[in-house]
C-alpha positions in Angstrom: 0.0 0.0 0.0 1.5 3.4 -1.0 1.4 6.3 1.4 0.6 9.8 0.3 2.9 12.1 2.3 1.1 15.4 1.3 -2.3 14.1 2.3 -1.0 12.7 5.6 0.7 16.0 6.4 -2.4 17.9 5.6 -4.5 15.8 7.9 -1.9 16.0 10.8 -1.7 19.8 10.3 -5.4 20.1 10.4 -5.6 18.0 13.6 -3.0 20.1 15.3 -4.6 23.3 14.3 -8.1 22.1 15.4 -6.9 20.7 18.7 -4.9 23.7 19.9 -4.1 24.7 23.4 -7.3 26.7 23.6 -9.7 23.9 22.5 -10.3 20.5 24.1 -9.1 17.6 22.0 -11.6 16.0 19.7 -12.4 12.4 20.6 -11.9 11.3 17.0 -8.3 11.0 16.0 -7.2 13.5 13.3 -10.5 15.4 13.6 -10.7 19.2 13.6 -13.3 21.7 14.9 -15.2 24.0 12.6 -16.1 27.7 13.4 -18.9 26.5 15.7 -16.5 24.3 17.6 -18.0 21.0 16.2 -15.5 18.2 15.6 -15.3 16.5 12.2 -12.9 14.9 9.7 -11.4 17.2 7.0 -12.7 17.0 3.4 -11.4 13.9 1.6 -11.3 11.8 4.7 -13.7 9.6 6.6 -13.9 7.9 10.0 -12.7 4.4 10.5 -12.1 3.0 14.0 -12.4 6.5 15.7 -9.8 8.0 13.2 -10.1 10.3 10.2 -8.6 8.4 7.2 -8.2 9.5 3.5 -10.8 8.6 1.0 -8.0 7.6 -1.5 -7.6 3.8 -1.9 -4.4 2.4 -0.4 -3.5 5.6 1.5 -2.3 5.4 5.1 -3.0 8.0 7.8 -1.0 7.8 11.1 0.0 4.2 10.3 -3.5 2.9 9.3 -4.4 1.9 5.8 -7.5 3.7 4.4 -10.5 1.4 4.1 -9.0 -1.7 5.8 -10.4 -0.9 9.3 -7.1 -1.8 10.9 -4.4 0.1 12.5 -1.0 0.4 10.8 2.4 0.6 12.5 1.9 3.0 15.3 5.6 4.0 15.1 5.3 5.2 11.5 6.7 8.7 11.2 4.2 11.4 10.3 5.3 13.9 7.7 5.7 17.5 8.7 2.7 19.8 8.0 2.9 23.5 7.6 1.0 24.9 10.5 0.0 27.9 8.5 -2.0 25.9 5.9 -5.6 27.0 5.5 -8.3 24.3 5.4 -11.7 24.4 4.1 -14.7 24.2 6.5 -15.4 20.7 7.8 -18.7 18.9 7.4 -19.4 16.2 10.0 -19.6 12.6 8.8 -21.8 9.8 10.2 -20.0 7.7 12.8 -20.0 4.2 11.7 -17.8 2.9 14.5 -19.8 2.0 17.7 -16.9 3.0 19.7 -16.8 6.7 18.8 -17.8 9.2 21.5 -19.5 12.6 21.1 -18.0 15.6 22.9 -19.6 18.9 24.1 -20.3 21.7 21.7 -18.0 24.7 21.8 -21.0 27.0 22.5 -21.6 25.0 25.7 -24.9 23.4 24.5 -25.4 19.7 25.2 -24.5 17.5 22.2 -27.0 15.2 20.6 -26.8 12.5 18.1 -27.7 15.0 15.4 -24.5 17.0 16.0 -22.4 14.4 14.2 -25.2 12.5 12.5 -24.5 9.5 14.8 -26.4 7.6 17.5 -25.1 7.4 21.2 -22.2 5.1 21.6 -21.4 2.6 24.3 -17.6 2.3 23.8 -15.4 5.1 25.3 -12.7 6.8 23.3 -9.2 6.7 24.8 -9.0 10.5 24.4 -12.2 11.0 26.6 -11.9 13.4 29.6 -14.3 12.0 32.4 -16.8 14.3 34.1 -20.0 13.7 36.1 -22.5 11.7 34.1 -25.6 13.7 33.2 -28.5 12.9 30.9 -27.4 14.6 27.6 -26.9 11.6 25.2 -23.1 11.6 26.0 -20.7 9.4 27.9 -19.6 12.1 30.3 -17.8 9.7 32.8 -16.0 7.9 29.9 -17.1 4.4 31.1 -18.3 3.4 27.6 -22.0 3.9 28.5 -24.2 6.9 27.7 -26.4 8.5 30.3 -25.9 5.6 32.7 -25.9 5.6 36.5 -28.4 6.0 39.3 -30.6 9.1 39.1 -29.3 10.2 35.6 -32.5 9.3 33.8 -36.0 9.7 35.1 -38.3 6.9 36.1 -39.5 6.5 32.5 -35.9 6.1 31.2 -35.8 9.5 29.6 -34.0 12.8 30.3 -35.6 15.7 32.1 -38.1 15.9 35.0 -41.5 14.2 34.8 -44.5 16.6 35.3 -46.0 13.9 37.6 -43.7 11.3 39.2 -44.5 7.7 38.5 -46.7 6.2 41.2 -48.2 9.6 42.3 -51.9 9.5 43.1 -54.3 11.0 40.6 -58.0 11.1 39.6 -59.9 10.9 36.4 -61.2 14.4 37.0 -64.8 13.4 37.5 -67.2 14.6 40.4 -69.1 12.5 42.9 -69.6 8.9 42.0 -67.8 9.5 38.7 -64.5 10.4 40.4 -62.1 7.3 40.2 -58.6 7.1 41.7 -55.5 6.0 40.0 -51.7 6.5 39.8 -49.4 8.0 37.2 -47.7 5.3 35.0 -45.1 5.7 32.2 -46.3 6.2 28.7 -43.2 6.4 26.5 -41.0 9.1 28.1 -43.9 10.8 30.1 -46.5 9.7 32.7 -50.2 9.5 32.4 -53.0 8.9 35.0 -54.4 5.3 34.8 -57.7 6.2 36.6 -60.6 4.5 34.7 -63.5 6.6 33.3 -67.0 6.5 34.9 -70.5 7.4 33.8 -73.2 9.2 35.9 -76.4 7.6 37.1 -79.8 8.8 38.4 -79.6 10.7 41.7 -80.8 8.7 44.8 -80.8 9.6 48.5 -77.5 8.0 49.7 -75.4 11.1 50.5 -73.5 10.5 47.2 -73.3 12.6 44.1 -74.7 9.9 41.8 -75.3 12.1 38.7 -71.8 13.6 39.0 -72.9 17.3 38.9 -71.1 18.4 42.1 -74.3 18.3 44.2 -75.3 15.6 46.7 -78.9 14.2 46.8 -80.4 17.3 45.1 -84.2 17.2 44.7 -84.4 14.3 47.2 -86.7 14.4 50.2 -84.7 13.8 53.4 -85.5 13.1 57.1 -85.4 15.7 59.9 -81.7 15.1 60.4 -81.0 15.6 56.7 -80.4 12.0 56.1 -81.9 9.3 53.9 -83.1 6.6 56.3 -86.4 6.9 58.3 -85.8 8.0 61.9 -87.1 6.0 64.9 -88.3 9.2 66.6 -88.8 12.8 65.8 -86.0 15.2 67.0 -87.2 17.3 69.9 -89.9 14.9 71.0 -89.9 13.6 74.6 -88.0 10.5 75.7 -86.7 8.9 78.9 -84.1 6.5 80.1 -84.4 4.0 82.9 -87.4 2.9 84.9 -88.7 3.3 88.5 -86.7 5.8 90.5 -83.9 5.6 87.9 -86.0 7.1 85.1 -84.8 10.5 83.7 -86.7 12.5 81.1 -85.0 14.0 78.0 -85.5 14.7 74.3 -84.5 13.0 71.1 -81.6 14.6 69.2 -80.0 13.9 65.8 -76.9 11.7 65.9 -75.4 12.3 62.5 -78.0 12.3 59.7 -79.4 8.8 59.9 -80.3 8.2 63.6 -81.5 9.9 66.8 -80.4 9.5 70.4 -82.2 10.3 73.7 -80.4 13.0 75.8 -81.7 11.4 79.1 -79.3 9.3 81.1 -80.8 7.0 83.8 -79.9 7.4 87.4 -78.0 4.6 89.3 -80.3 2.1 91.1 -80.4 1.9 94.9 -81.4 -0.7 97.5 -85.1 -1.4 97.7 -86.5 0.6 100.7 -90.2 -0.6 101.0 -91.6 2.9 100.3 -93.9 2.0 97.4 -91.2 2.9 94.9 -89.0 0.9 92.5 -85.7 1.9 94.1 -83.6 -0.8 92.4 -85.2 0.0 89.0 -86.1 -3.6 88.1 -89.7 -2.9 87.3 -91.0 -4.2 90.6 -92.1 -2.1 93.6 -91.1 -3.1 97.2 -90.3 -6.7 96.3 -89.4 -8.7 99.4 -91.2 -6.2 101.7 -94.2 -7.1 104.1 -97.2 -4.7 104.1 -98.3 -3.1 107.4 -101.9 -3.0 108.8 -102.7 0.1 106.7 -101.6 -1.5 103.4 -98.2 0.3 103.2 -94.6 -0.9 103.5 -93.3 1.3 106.3 -93.3 0.2 109.9 -96.1 2.0 111.8 -95.2 4.2 114.8 -98.4 3.1 116.5 -100.3 -0.1 115.6 -103.7 0.3 114.1 -106.5 -0.1 116.8 -104.2 0.7 119.8 -106.0 2.8 122.5 -105.1 6.4 122.8 -106.1 9.7 124.6 -106.1 13.3 123.6 -106.2 16.5 125.6 -106.4 17.3 129.3 -109.1 18.4 131.7 -112.2 19.5 129.9 -110.5 18.8 126.6 -109.5 15.2 127.5 -110.8 12.5 125.2 -110.2 8.8 124.5 -110.0 6.9 121.2 -107.9 4.5 119.1 -105.2 4.8 116.5 -106.6 4.7 113.0 -104.8 4.7 109.6 -103.9 8.0 108.0 -102.8 6.9 104.5 -100.9 3.7 104.1 -97.8 4.2 106.3 -99.0 6.1 109.4 -101.7 6.1 112.1 -103.3 8.9 114.1 -105.3 9.0 117.4 -109.0 9.6 116.7 -109.8 10.9 120.2 -111.8 14.0 119.9 -113.3 16.2 122.6 -117.1 16.1 122.4 -119.3 18.0 124.9 -122.6 16.4 125.9 -126.0 17.7 124.8 -127.4 19.7 127.7 -131.0 19.2 126.4 -132.9 16.4 128.0 -135.4 14.6 125.8 -134.1 16.5 122.7 -136.4 14.5 120.3 -139.5 14.4 122.5 -139.4 10.7 122.5 -139.9 10.5 126.3 -143.2 12.5 126.2 -146.1 10.3 127.2 -149.1 12.5 126.3 -150.2 14.9 123.7 -149.5 17.8 126.0 -145.9 19.0 126.4 -144.5 18.1 129.8 -141.2 18.2 131.7 -138.5 18.8 131.0 -140.1 21.0 128.3 -142.4 23.9 129.2 -145.1 25.8 127.2 -147.6 28.3 128.4 -150.4 27.4 125.9 -151.0 25.7 122.7 -147.9 23.4 122.5 -148.6 19.7 121.7 -146.7 16.5 121.1 -147.3 15.0 117.6 -147.0 11.3 116.9 -148.4 11.2 113.4 -145.1 10.6 111.7 -144.4 14.3 111.1 -141.1 14.1 113.2 -137.7 14.9 111.8 -136.3 11.7 113.3 -137.8 9.1 115.6 -141.5 9.1 116.3 -142.4 12.3 118.1 -142.0 16.1 117.6 -143.5 19.2 119.3 -145.9 21.6 117.7 -146.4 25.2 118.8 -149.2 27.6 117.6 -149.5 31.3 118.1 -153.1 32.6 118.2 -154.2 36.2 118.4 -156.1 37.5 121.4 -154.5 35.0 123.7 -154.3 36.6 127.0 -151.3 34.6 127.9 -149.3 35.5 124.8 -147.3 38.6 124.4 -148.4 40.3 121.3 -149.4 37.0 119.8 -146.1 35.2 120.8 -145.9 31.5 121.8 -142.9 29.2 122.3 -141.6 26.0 123.9 -138.5 26.1 126.2 -136.3 24.2 128.6 -134.1 25.4 131.5 -130.5 24.1 131.4 -127.5 24.4 133.8 -124.6 26.1 132.3 -121.2 27.7 133.3 -121.2 31.5 133.5 -119.3 33.3 130.7 -119.0 30.1 128.7 -120.1 30.0 125.1 -122.8 27.7 123.9 -124.5 26.7 120.7 -128.2 26.0 120.2 -129.4 23.9 117.2 -132.9 22.6 116.3 -134.7 21.2 113.3 -137.7 23.4 112.5 -140.6 23.5 110.0 -143.2 26.3 109.9 -146.5 27.4 108.2 -146.1 29.4 105.1 -147.3 32.7 106.7 -144.6 32.7 109.4 -142.4 35.8 109.2 -141.1 36.0 112.8 -139.5 32.6 113.8 -137.0 33.0 116.6 -134.5 30.6 118.2 -132.4 31.7 121.3 -131.8 31.7 125.1 -132.9 33.9 128.0 -131.1 34.2 131.3 -132.6 31.7 133.9 -132.6 34.3 136.6 -134.1 37.1 134.5 -136.2 35.7 131.7 -136.4 39.2 130.2 -132.6 39.1 129.5 -131.9 37.8 126.1 -128.5 36.0 126.0 -128.6 35.5 122.2 -131.1 34.7 119.4 -131.7 34.6 115.7 -134.8 35.4 113.6 -135.8 33.3 110.6 -138.7 33.4 108.2 -141.0 30.6 107.0 -139.4 27.1 106.7 -141.3 24.8 104.3 -139.3 21.7 105.3 -137.4 20.7 108.3 -134.3 23.0 108.4 -131.4 23.0 110.9 -131.4 26.4 112.6 -128.8 27.6 115.0 -127.6 30.4 117.2 -124.9 31.0 119.8 -125.0 32.7 123.2 -122.8 33.4 126.3 -124.0 32.5 129.7 -124.4 35.3 132.3 -125.4 33.0 135.1 -125.5 29.3 135.9 -128.8 28.7 134.1 -130.6 29.6 130.9 -133.9 29.0 129.2 -133.4 27.9 125.6 -136.5 28.4 123.4 -138.0 28.0 119.9 -141.1 30.3 119.2 -142.9 32.5 116.8 -145.3 35.5 116.5 -148.7 35.6 114.9 -148.7 36.2 111.1 -149.7 39.2 109.1 -153.2 40.5 109.9 -153.1 38.6 113.2 -153.4 35.2 111.5 -152.3 32.1 113.4 -148.8 30.6 112.7 -147.5 27.1 113.5 -144.0 25.6 114.0 -142.9 22.0 114.3 -139.6 21.3 116.2 -137.4 18.2 116.8 -133.9 17.1 117.7 -132.8 20.1 119.9 -129.2 20.3 120.9 -127.2 22.7 123.2 -123.5 22.1 123.6 -120.6 24.0 125.0 -118.3 25.6 122.5 -114.8 24.8 123.8 -111.5 25.4 121.9 -109.1 22.6 122.7 -105.5 22.3 121.5 
């Protein structure tokens, strides 16, 4: 093979000129930089095994035969090249050798396969200057691999940051029931959300946006707690918790939207106390207790029927204990003064004429015809005009009784009169001076037996109690019937 010294010298001179002290060496042997700082072989040469060789057949450049793909003697002496020689602009040639390495552009921009018309290589050049590997389609760390190493490429195996990291949560962008979750997955050199699509449905009351319009349960009738399920009770209505003495009242309140809860909280139960209450709150009253004689559960302070007394002196009285309710007794002794009238119902009268202990001046009779208020007999008194023994037509029946001076007494009698009676009187006169009235009361006609009464204060030790009447209008006769007369002392006892 014949060498071409001129060609070799030209190539060497070009290489020396292109790779001066101010420029980094080109990775391709014998390559030169153009005005833009891009490395390439001179015109009339091409790359073989990372070296620019002549296009002429049989020529040798730097000890390598052109076109044979093999290195020639490395010790072959290169011809001298005039350093002042001018060279035409260089056009980059495609790199056929997989071992060629791209270098950074002079303008500082990252190189790409298009810069030299080649694809990234995986075999480092012996002239490579190692730097930190970055994702720029170059073998920066001169390990024979392009853009390799942890963290150089993104999760999808490409350069640059991903807008959404692989595995980040995402949504299909729908609303309500149409919103579906997913995660970002790689699609080529980018990531996309893998959330599935969804279609809307008719709105129903379930607290979910079924029709995917951003509103929940619109147009649906809800319960009072704004929920969908029927409530067991109406909020605000009365409720209670517990039973017996543990029961506490409260009201129903919403608990969430689908249920209500009673605000009442039952009291703690206590031991059964035999007090007609369910103390232990088990639904039974006074279980295990024995009832007393009055029907209750409490022990009686005084047994029913036991003898008792009440008062002292004139107010003393005897009686027995009787029930007051179901759990207590009270003494029924009550001071009662005797009736001071003898034969009060005229039952002891033996003839039709009034006799002792009763007195009448004229016209008083005993009736036994069944006209009495009670019993068999009653007295009848008639006032007749012109009666010489009457005082202005007055007539009465009376009885003298023994009393205590200055004591108060009450006179009662059942009386019935004729219709024309207008001056009926019931009262008492002093026993020592019958003209002295101790007390009386005037009544009109009494069509039926009526209980009449009056009170008086004694001025001496005796009094005449009476029931009488005057003649009627125009001097007409009047009549009264009397029965069951009573006079008792009025005593205030503690």
